[in-house]
SEPANU-537514 format. One record per residue: residue in three letters; x, y, z of N, C-alpha, C in turn; residue number from 0. Coordinates in steps of 0.1 Angstrom, whole numbers, plus 5000, padded with zeros to 4 digits. Layout:
BEGIN
   type   n_c1   n_c2   n_c3   ca_c1   ca_c2   ca_c3   c_c1   c_c2   c_c3   seq
    Ala      X      Y      Z       X       Y       Z      X      Y      Z   NUM
...
END
This chain:
BEGIN
   type   n_c1   n_c2   n_c3   ca_c1   ca_c2   ca_c3   c_c1   c_c2   c_c3   seq
    Met   5255   5016   5021    5242    5012    5024   5244   4996   5026     0
    Ala   5227   4990   5034    5228    4976    5033   5230   4968   5023     1
    Leu   5224   4975   5005    5234    4969    4997   5242   4966   4995     2
    Glu   5255   4974   4998    5269    4977    4994   5273   4969   5002     3
    Asp   5267   4970   5012    5276    4957    5029   5274   4941   5019     4
    Ile   5260   4942   5015    5263    4928    5012   5272   4924   4995     5
    Cys   5268   4931   4985    5279    4930    4975   5293   4933   4977     6
    Gly   5298   4943   4986    5308    4944    4986   5317   4955   4981     7
    Phe   5303   4967   4974    5307    4979    4967   5318   4986   4974     8
    Lys   5319   4987   4990    5329    4995    4995   5339   4992   4995     9
    Asp   5342   4983   4991    5357    4979    4990   5364   4982   4977    10
    Thr   5357   4988   4968    5364    4986    4952   5369   4999   4953    11
    Pro   5376   5003   4943    5383    5011    4938   5374   5023   4935    12
    Val   5360   5025   4927    5351    5028    4923   5351   5035   4931    13
    His   5344   5030   4941    5334    5033    4954   5344   5043   4964    14
    Arg   5363   5041   4965    5366    5054    4967   5369   5063   4960    15
    Lys   5364   5064   4947    5372    5075    4942   5357   5079   4939    16
    Trp   5348   5079   4938    5332    5084    4935   5330   5091   4949    17
    Phe   5334   5080   4965    5322    5085    4976   5335   5082   4983    18
    Pro   5346   5099   4985    5357    5092    4995   5347   5106   5008    19
    Ala   5354   5097   5021    5352    5098    5032   5350   5117   5037    20
    Ser   5359   5122   5027    5359    5138    5026   5346   5143   5022    21
    His   5343   5135   5011    5322    5142    5009   5319   5139   5014    22
    Phe   5311   5135   5023    5306    5141    5034   5309   5151   5044    23
    Glu   5321   5151   5044    5322    5165    5055   5327   5172   5046    24
    Asp   5327   5175   5037    5329    5185    5027   5318   5200   5033    25
    Thr   5328   5212   5035    5318    5225    5041   5319   5231   5034    26
    Asp   5323   5230   5018    5326    5240    5007   5309   5235   4998    27
    Arg   5307   5229   5001    5289    5226    4991   5278   5232   5001    28
    Ser   5272   5240   4988    5262    5247    4994   5248   5248   4985    29
    Phe   5238   5254   4989    5228    5252    4979   5221   5272   4975    30
    His   5222   5274   4964    5218    5285    4965   5203   5281   4949    31
    Met   5201   5301   4951    5187    5303    4943   5195   5305   4929    32
    Thr   5185   5296   4920    5189    5296    4901   5182   5309   4898    33
    Asp   5182   5314   4889    5171    5323    4878   5158   5319   4877    34
    Phe   5163   5303   4879    5148    5296    4871   5144   5288   4883    35
    Gly   5146   5290   4896    5134    5289    4906   5141   5270   4915    36
    Leu   5156   5267   4910    5161    5260    4913   5173   5260   4923    37
    Arg   5170   5248   4935    5183    5250    4942   5195   5242   4936    38
    Arg   5204   5244   4934    5214    5233    4932   5226   5232   4936    39
    Leu   5232   5221   4937    5241    5214    4947   5254   5218   4938    40
    Lys   5262   5230   4948    5272    5230    4942   5285   5224   4951    41
    Lys   5295   5219   4939    5310    5206    4939   5321   5216   4941    42
    Ser   5328   5206   4951    5339    5215    4957   5350   5212   4944    43
    Gly   5361   5215   4945    5373    5211    4933   5379   5198   4942    44
    Arg   5375   5197   4958    5381    5181    4961   5371   5169   4949    45
    Asn   5358   5170   4951    5350    5164    4951   5344   5168   4934    46
    Ser   5352   5171   4928    5345    5173    4914   5346   5162   4907    47
    Gly   5352   5152   4907    5351    5135    4900   5344   5132   4903    48
    Ile   5329   5130   4911    5319    5123    4916   5310   5132   4905    49
    Pro   5307   5113   4898    5299    5120    4887   5281   5121   4889    50
    Leu   5277   5132   4901    5264    5134    4906   5262   5153   4909    51
    Gln   5254   5151   4901    5247    5166    4902   5233   5169   4908    52
    Phe   5224   5173   4919    5209    5173    4919   5202   5185   4916    53
    Phe   5193   5187   4910    5187    5197    4911   5174   5198   4917    54
    Ile   5171   5200   4926    5160    5201    4937   5149   5214   4935    55
    Pro   5138   5210   4929    5130    5223    4931   5128   5228   4943    56
    Thr   5127   5241   4944    5121    5249    4954   5104   5251   4959    57
    Leu   5106   5253   4977    5089    5246    4975   5092   5261   4988    58
    Pro   5074   5266   4982    5071    5278    4994   5075   5275   5004    59
    Asn   5074   5281   5015    5080    5281    5029   5090   5271   5032    60
    Ser   5099   5269   5021    5109    5257    5026   5119   5261   5037    61
    Val   5122   5255   5044    5135    5259    5051   5149   5254   5046    62
    Pro   5161   5261   5054    5171    5265    5045   5176   5246   5048    63
    Phe   5185   5242   5041    5190    5228    5039   5199   5228   5052    64
    Asn   5201   5217   5056    5212    5217    5067   5218   5202   5065    65
    Pro   5230   5202   5059    5237    5191    5058   5239   5180   5068    66
    Arg   5240   5187   5082    5243    5173    5095   5228   5178   5106    67
    Pro   5222   5172   5100    5209    5169    5112   5211   5166   5126    68
    Ser   5204   5168   5131    5205    5165    5150   5200   5148   5149    69
    Leu   5193   5143   5143    5189    5129    5143   5188   5123   5125    70
    Pro   5191   5118   5126    5195    5115    5111   5180   5108   5104    71
    Phe   5176   5103   5115    5163    5099    5107   5151   5100   5115    72
    Ser   5150   5112   5120    5137    5119    5121   5130   5126   5112    73
    Pro   5115   5124   5110    5111    5125    5106   5113   5148   5101    74
    Ser   5107   5146   5112    5106    5168    5118   5123   5171   5103    75
    Asn   5132   5164   5108    5142    5172    5098   5143   5171   5086    76
    His   5138   5158   5082    5141    5154    5065   5124   5164   5058    77
    Ser   5112   5159   5063    5097    5166    5057   5099   5182   5056    78
    Val   5094   5188   5049    5089    5197    5046   5079   5200   5050    79
    Thr   5072   5206   5057    5056    5211    5057   5051   5218   5050    80
    Val   5041   5215   5040    5037    5226    5025   5024   5227   5029    81
    Ser   5019   5241   5027    5002    5240    5032   4997   5239   5022    82
    Arg   4984   5226   5021    4979    5222    5007   4968   5235   5002    83
    Pro   4967   5239   4991    4957    5249    4988   4942   5242   4996    84
    Phe   4940   5233   4990    4928    5228    4997   4929   5215   5002    85
    Pro   4921   5211   5015    4921    5197    5020   4918   5190   5011    86
    Leu   4924   5173   5015    4923    5166    5004   4915   5155   5012    87
    Ser   4900   5146   5009    4899    5133    5016   4903   5121   5009    88
    His   4908   5113   5013    4913    5099    5011   4898   5092   5011    89
    Gly   4896   5083   5002    4886    5073    5000   4890   5059   4996    90
    Thr   4887   5048   4998    4894    5035    4993   4880   5025   4997    91
    Thr   4882   5010   4995    4878    5003    4999   4888   4994   4996    92
    Thr   4895   4985   5008    4902    4971    5012   4899   4960   5015    93
    Leu   4900   4951   5012    4895    4938    5024   4903   4926   5024    94
    Gly   4905   4916   5035    4911    4907    5031   4903   4894   5041    95
    Phe   4908   4883   5039    4898    4876    5052   4909   4861   5051    96
    Ile   4903   4850   5059    4910    4842    5056   4898   4833   5062    97
    Phe   4900   4818   5053    4890    4806    5050   4902   4797   5046    98
    Gln   4894   4780   5043    4896    4772    5049   4908   4770   5034    99
    Gly   4905   4774   5026    4915    4775    5013   4925   4784   5012   100
    Gly   4929   4797   5026    4936    4802    5023   4933   4817   5026   101
    Val   4937   4826   5018    4937    4841    5021   4935   4846   5011   102
    Ile   4924   4854   5014    4915    4862    5000   4918   4877   5003   103
    Ala   4926   4884   4995    4930    4897    4994   4920   4905   4984   104
    Ala   4914   4918   4985    4904    4926    4972   4905   4939   4977   105
    Ala   4901   4948   4965    4905    4962    4966   4897   4965   4950   106
    Asp   4893   4980   4954    4886    4991    4940   4900   4993   4938   107
    Ser   4896   5001   4926    4906    5008    4916   4905   5025   4910   108
    Arg   4898   5025   4923    4899    5046    4924   4908   5050   4937   109
    Ala   4914   5056   4925    4918    5069    4937   4916   5081   4934   110
    Ser   4909   5084   4952    4903    5100    4952   4911   5111   4955   111
    Ala   4909   5121   4953    4910    5135    4960   4904   5144   4962   112
    Gly   4899   5142   4974    4886    5151    4977   4876   5146   4970   113
    Gly   4867   5153   4960    4854    5150    4954   4861   5147   4940   114
    Leu   4869   5145   4940    4881    5145    4922   4884   5128   4923   115
    Val   4877   5118   4915    4889    5111    4909   4902   5115   4900   116
    Ala   4912   5111   4908    4923    5115    4904   4928   5103   4894   117
    Cys   4924   5088   4900    4927    5076    4888   4918   5067   4887   118
    Pro   4914   5059   4876    4903    5049    4879   4910   5035   4877   119
    Ala   4924   5037   4877    4926    5022    4873   4945   5027   4883   120
    Val   4939   5022   4894    4953    5021    4902   4950   5008   4909   121
    His   4963   4998   4914    4966    4985    4919   4970   4991   4935   122
    Lys   4957   4985   4941    4961    4990    4956   4966   4972   4964   123
    Ile   4969   4969   4958    4974    4952    4961   4988   4954   4956   124
    Thr   5000   4948   4964    5010    4952    4960   5017   4938   4962   125
    Pro   5024   4930   4954    5032    4915    4956   5045   4922   4964   126
    Ile   5049   4919   4974    5058    4920    4985   5072   4909   4982   127
    His   5060   4893   4982    5070    4884    4973   5061   4873   4972   128
    Ser   5065   4860   4970    5060    4852    4964   5045   4843   4975   129
    His   5047   4846   4984    5037    4843    4992   5032   4856   5000   130
    Leu   5030   4867   4997    5029    4881    5010   5024   4894   4998   131
    Val   5012   4897   5001    5011    4906    4992   5000   4915   5001   132
    Val   5004   4929   5000    4997    4941    5010   4987   4949   5002   133
    Thr   4973   4953   5012    4970    4960    5002   4969   4974   5010   134
    Ser   4969   4987   5005    4968    4998    5009   4957   5013   5005   135
    Ser   4961   5014   5018    4949    5029    5019   4954   5041   5029   136
    Gly   4951   5048   5021    4956    5061    5029   4962   5069   5017   137
    Ser   4968   5077   5020    4977    5085    5008   4979   5076   4995   138
    Gly   4982   5078   4984    4988    5077    4976   5002   5073   4974   139
    Ala   5012   5082   4975    5026    5086    4971   5031   5081   4988   140
    Asp   5028   5080   4998    5028    5073    5010   5035   5066   5008   141
    Cys   5018   5057   5006    5018    5039    5004   5027   5034   4994   142
    Met   5025   5040   4985    5035    5039    4972   5050   5037   4980   143
    Leu   5054   5046   4987    5070    5047    4993   5073   5033   5002   144
    Trp   5061   5035   5012    5066    5027    5021   5064   5007   5018   145
    Glu   5057   5008   5005    5059    4996    5000   5069   4991   4993   146
    Arg   5075   5001   4984    5088    4997    4982   5099   4992   4996   147
    Ile   5095   5006   5004    5106    5003    5016   5107   4990   5020   148
    Leu   5096   4988   5019    5091    4971    5029   5099   4958   5021   149
    Ala   5091   4959   5007    5097    4952    4996   5115   4951   4997   150
    Arg   5118   4961   4998    5136    4960    4998   5140   4958   5010   151
    Glu   5136   4958   5021    5142    4955    5035   5136   4938   5033   152
    Ile   5128   4935   5027    5127    4922    5028   5134   4913   5018   153
    Arg   5138   4918   5008    5148    4914    5000   5162   4915   5001   154
    Leu   5163   4925   5013    5177    4923    5020   5181   4911   5030   155
    Tyr   5166   4914   5032    5172    4903    5050   5171   4890   5039   156
    Gln   5165   4883   5030    5168    4876    5025   5180   4870   5015   157
    Leu   5190   4880   5014    5199    4880    5005   5209   4875   5023   158
    Arg   5207   4882   5031    5217    4883    5046   5217   4867   5048   159
    His   5203   4863   5053    5195    4852    5059   5197   4838   5053   160
    Arg   5196   4842   5039    5193    4830    5029   5179   4822   5034   161
    Arg   5169   4830   5036    5154    4826    5043   5147   4839   5042   162
    Cys   5131   4839   5039    5125    4849    5039   5119   4852   5055   163
    Leu   5119   4866   5057    5110    4869    5069   5099   4865   5067   164
    Ser   5096   4861   5081    5075    4854    5088   5072   4864   5081   165
    Ile   5059   4863   5081    5047    4875    5083   5048   4885   5095   166
    Cys   5047   4875   5102    5049    4884    5121   5062   4896   5124   167
    Gly   5070   4888   5113    5084    4896    5114   5082   4908   5108   168
    Thr   5079   4905   5096    5077    4916    5083   5067   4929   5091   169
    Ala   5054   4927   5094    5046    4932    5104   5049   4941   5114   170
    Lys   5059   4933   5117    5069    4941    5131   5080   4949   5126   171
    Leu   5083   4944   5117    5095    4955    5109   5090   4969   5104   172
    Leu   5077   4967   5097    5068    4977    5096   5064   4984   5100   173
    Ser   5058   4984   5118    5051    4990    5122   5067   4999   5133   174
    Phe   5074   4989   5134    5085    4995    5138   5093   5010   5128   175
    Met   5098   5010   5112    5094    5020    5102   5090   5028   5107   176
    Leu   5078   5023   5105    5063    5036    5106   5065   5046   5123   177
    His   5064   5037   5129    5066    5046    5144   5068   5056   5147   178
    Pro   5082   5061   5144    5085    5081    5143   5079   5084   5135   179
    Phe   5069   5082   5125    5060    5090    5118   5047   5091   5126   180
    Lys   5046   5088   5133    5028    5093    5145   5031   5104   5147   181
    Gly   5019   5111   5143    5019    5124    5144   5019   5133   5132   182
    Thr   5025   5125   5124    5032    5138    5110   5016   5136   5100   183
    Asp   5023   5137   5088    5012    5144    5082   5008   5127   5070   184
    Val   5021   5118   5074    5024    5101    5069   5010   5098   5067   185
    Cys   5003   5093   5063    4987    5085    5061   4991   5075   5053   186
    Val   4994   5060   5065    4998    5049    5057   4986   5038   5064   187
    Ala   4981   5027   5057    4971    5014    5060   4974   5011   5053   188
    Leu   4984   4995   5055    4985    4987    5051   4983   4972   5055   189
    Thr   4978   4961   5052    4969    4949    5054   4983   4940   5042   190
    Leu   4987   4933   5058    4996    4922    5052   4986   4910   5048   191
    Cys   4991   4904   5039    4981    4888    5037   4983   4882   5031   192
    Gly   4993   4870   5041    5002    4866    5031   5002   4851   5039   193
    Trp   5011   4836   5039    5011    4825    5041   5024   4820   5049   194
    Asp   5026   4819   5060    5039    4812    5064   5040   4799   5066   195
    Lys   5051   4797   5063    5054    4782    5062   5049   4774   5078   196
    Glu   5057   4782   5086    5054    4773    5100   5038   4773   5101   197
    Val   5035   4784   5102    5019    4786    5109   5008   4787   5100   198
    Gly   5011   4788   5084    4996    4791    5077   4994   4800   5074   199
    Pro   4986   4806   5071    4973    4817    5065   4981   4827   5077   200
    Lys   4983   4837   5074    4982    4853    5085   4977   4863   5075   201
    Leu   4974   4871   5087    4964    4884    5084   4966   4893   5092   202
    Ile   4972   4903   5091    4981    4911    5099   4980   4928   5096   203
    Tyr   4971   4937   5105    4970    4953    5099   4977   4963   5107   204
    Val   4984   4969   5099    4997    4983    5103   4990   4993   5101   205
    Cys   4994   4997   5107    4989    5017    5100   4999   5024   5107   206
    Ser   4998   5037   5099    5014    5051    5106   5015   5049   5113   207
    Asp   5008   5049   5127    5011    5052    5137   5016   5042   5146   208
    Gly   5019   5032   5136    5030    5015    5144   5014   5009   5151   209
    Ala   5004   5007   5154    4995    5001    5156   4997   4985   5148   210
    Arg   5001   4980   5151    5001    4967    5146   4986   4955   5154   211
    Leu   4976   4950   5142    4964    4942    5149   4965   4931   5139   212
    Asn   4966   4919   5146    4963    4902    5144   4949   4902   5137   213
    Gly   4946   4892   5131    4933    4889    5128   4927   4880   5117   214
    Asp   4916   4874   5114    4911    4866    5103   4905   4875   5092   215
    Ile   4899   4889   5097    4890    4896    5085   4894   4914   5089   216
    Phe   4897   4919   5084    4898    4933    5079   4896   4939   5067   217
    Ser   4885   4949   5067    4883    4957    5058   4886   4972   5065   218
    Val   4896   4978   5051    4898    4997    5056   4896   5003   5049   219
    Gly   4894   5014   5051    4891    5025    5038   4873   5032   5043   220
    Ser   4869   5038   5032    4858    5048    5034   4849   5040   5034   221
    Gly   4848   5031   5021    4838    5017    5021   4840   5008   5026   222
    Ser   4847   5006   5042    4845    4990    5048   4834   4990   5056   223
    Pro   4831   5006   5063    4816    5000    5071   4806   4991   5060   224
    Tyr   4804   4992   5047    4790    4987    5037   4801   4975   5038   225
    Ala   4813   4972   5036    4822    4959    5033   4819   4949   5040   226
    Tyr   4821   4952   5055    4820    4944    5065   4806   4940   5072   227
    Gly   4795   4947   5063    4776    4939    5062   4781   4929   5055   228
    Val   4783   4928   5043    4786    4917    5036   4792   4907   5037   229
    Leu   4802   4913   5047    4813    4902    5054   4807   4891   5065   230
    Asp   4802   4901   5069    4795    4895    5085   4784   4882   5082   231
    Arg   4779   4888   5072    4765    4880    5068   4767   4864   5061   232
    Glu   4782   4865   5058    4783    4860    5045   4798   4848   5050   233
    Leu   4807   4853   5053    4821    4849    5059   4817   4839   5065   234
    Arg   4823   4824   5062    4825    4813    5071   4836   4803   5069   235
    Trp   4838   4797   5072    4851    4788    5072   4851   4779   5061   236
    Ser   4844   4775   5058    4840    4763    5048   4841   4765   5034   237
    Leu   4841   4782   5032    4838    4788    5017   4851   4776   5007   238
    Ser   4840   4774   4996    4851    4771    4985   4858   4783   4982   239
    Lys   4871   4783   4976    4876    4789    4966   4868   4801   4959   240
    Glu   4857   4794   4952    4847    4800    4939   4845   4812   4951   241
    Glu   4834   4801   4960    4827    4809    4969   4832   4819   4975   242
    Ala   4844   4821   4979    4855    4831    4989   4856   4845   4980   243
    Ile   4858   4840   4967    4862    4851    4956   4851   4856   4954   244
    Ser   4838   4850   4950    4827    4856    4947   4822   4865   4957   245
    Leu   4825   4860   4970    4822    4870    4988   4826   4888   4984   246
    Ala   4842   4880   4980    4848    4896    4981   4848   4904   4971   247
    Arg   4840   4897   4956    4837    4908    4948   4826   4914   4955   248
    Glu   4815   4909   4958    4807    4910    4961   4804   4924   4975   249
    Ala   4810   4919   4983    4814    4931    4993   4826   4940   4988   250
    Val   4834   4939   4980    4840    4957    4966   4830   4963   4965   251
    Phe   4823   4955   4956    4810    4961    4948   4798   4965   4958   252
    Arg   4794   4958   4967    4785    4968    4975   4788   4979   4982   253
    Ala   4801   4982   4988    4809    4990    4988   4812   5006   4984   254
    Thr   4815   5000   4967    4815    5013    4958   4804   5016   4959   255
    His   4790   5006   4957    4778    5012    4951   4775   5026   4958   256
    Arg   4777   5022   4970    4772    5033    4988   4785   5044   4989   257
    Asp   4797   5038   4984    4812    5048    4988   4810   5057   4974   258
    Ala   4813   5071   4977    4818    5077    4962   4830   5077   4957   259
    Tyr   4843   5077   4969    4854    5073    4968   4860   5061   4962   260
    Ser   4850   5051   4959    4856    5033    4957   4846   5031   4945   261
    Gly   4854   5024   4934    4844    5026    4925   4857   5018   4916   262
    Asn   4852   5020   4903    4857    5011    4888   4858   4997   4884   263
    Lys   4872   4990   4892    4872    4982    4889   4877   4974   4902   264
    Val   4880   4961   4906    4885    4950    4917   4888   4943   4911   265
    Asp   4901   4943   4918    4911    4931    4921   4912   4919   4930   266
    Ile   4917   4910   4932    4917    4900    4937   4926   4890   4940   267
    Phe   4934   4892   4948    4943    4881    4952   4943   4871   4960   268
    His   4944   4860   4957    4945    4845    4963   4955   4842   4966   269
    Ile   4961   4836   4981    4973    4835    4981   4969   4820   4991   270
    Thr   4978   4809   4991    4976    4799    4992   4989   4789   5001   271
    Ala   4994   4782   5001    5007    4771    5005   5018   4775   4994   272
    Gln   5015   4775   4978    5020    4772    4964   5023   4788   4964   273
    Gly   5017   4798   4969    5020    4809    4967   5005   4820   4966   274
    Trp   5009   4833   4957    4998    4843    4952   4995   4839   4936   275
    Ser   4980   4839   4940    4977    4842    4924   4967   4851   4918   276
    Gln   4969   4862   4907    4962    4866    4912   4948   4863   4895   277
    Arg   4930   4874   4896    4924    4869    4893   4926   4880   4881   278
    Lys   4921   4877   4869    4919    4889    4861   4911   4904   4866   279
    Arg   4917   4915   4863    4909    4922    4869   4893   4926   4865   280
    Glu   4887   4928   4868    4870    4928    4867   4868   4941   4869   281
    Asp   4852   4946   4858    4845    4961    4858   4837   4955   4868   282
    Leu   4836   4969   4884    4825    4967    4887   4810   4970   4882   283
    Lys   4810   4975   4869    4797    4977    4863   4791   4963   4860   284
    Glu   4801   4950   4854    4796    4936    4852   4789   4928   4865   285
    Glu   4791   4931   4878    4786    4930    4888   4771   4932   4890   286
    Tyr   4773   4949   4886    4762    4956    4889   4756   4952   4878   287
    Tyr   4755   4950   4869    4745    4942    4861   4739   4924   4861   288
    Arg   4749   4918   4873    4744    4907    4875   4734   4904   4886   289
    Asp   4741   4923   4898    4731    4920    4904   4713   4925   4902   290
    Met   4713   4931   4891    4702    4933    4885   4694   4927   4879   291
    Glu   4698   4916   4873    4699    4902    4868   4689   4895   4881   292
    Arg   4694   4891   4891    4693    4884    4905   4682   4893   4909   293
    Arg   4681   4908   4912    4670    4910    4916   4657   4912   4903   294
    Ala   4655   4910   4893    4646    4909    4884   4642   4891   4884   295
    Lys   4650   4886   4885    4650    4868    4887   4639   4867   4902   296
    Ile   4643   4876   4910    4636    4874    4927   4622   4882   4921   297
    Val   4622   4893   4917    4604    4895    4916   4600   4888   4907   298
    Glu   4604   4884   4899    4597    4873    4887   4592   4860   4897   299
    Glu   4602   4853   4907    4597    4844    4914   4587   4849   4924   300
    Arg   4587   4860   4933    4576    4867    4939   4565   4867   4930   301
    Lys   4562   4872   4923    4550    4877    4914   4543   4865   4908   302
    Arg   4552   4853   4905    4546    4838    4897   4543   4830   4916   303
    Val   4547   4834   4927    4543    4827    4936   4528   4834   4939   304
    Thr   4526   4847   4936    4516    4856    4943   4502   4851   4934   305
    Ile   4505   4851   4922    4498    4844    4909   4490   4830   4917   306
    Leu   4502   4822   4916    4498    4806    4919   4489   4810   4934   307
    Asp   4495   4815   4945    4487    4814    4957   4472   4822   4954   308
    Ala   4470   4832   4948    4457    4838    4945   4444   4826   4933   309
    Leu   4452   4819   4923    4441    4806    4920   4439   4799   4929   310
    Gly   4451   4792   4936    4451    4781    4948   4437   4784   4950   311
END
């Protein structure tokens, strides 16, 4: 692996003892069914010193294990397609936009599985390094996996080259890694919100089919049409930090009010040249009560004006 190359682990006696070259060419290893429904990896006498033993759960309609795939990184050779008992619908609300004070990233915290709320407190905004966060929408498992892979590759690049990869380079790397999975069940949509030292704030959307879009405002998920309605009306370059945060909170709130697959709480990140900062997670019901108070004040003001007009 790349980390082994950096650390020089392959040249150590421990590596040669645990992972001899013959280990990967051993033909005596095989998978077999046990009485408990597990497939167990047999170890030959030559590799009995390796302190590894794998237990893999069996899957319905699983294919036989092939120790020598023709394409090592082909998703068709590594993924096992299992039919779901019922179709799952994904839903979320994430957004990001650029203003004069940096980049704002916001998202709700509800993880849904069809008509079910799988988890009310999910973190959909993940820091990658000090000047980059990503908002995730799609399949929760796929998003978590690819965020970890991206963070690993960025860290390895930093160790190799003694500098951090640019936001554009990060988006291109992620797009290239996701493109081989185009047409599969992988469902990942990540928005990279960061700050480049050379070019300033950057906002790039990357999808699991390899698409890569650069822009100043993005909203992704089932609640995005409602969030776009608020952002298109209120967003402007000259917003202050507090105004931008309030706008992001309101956009997520309006989306969760109309979209059943979004809700619970809102996470907001602010990215500047000094790095990212996270606001305390807020419950959207508090925004609901604030909105009700605003509506009540508007109604009272209209009544007062009507009374004054009638008296005058």
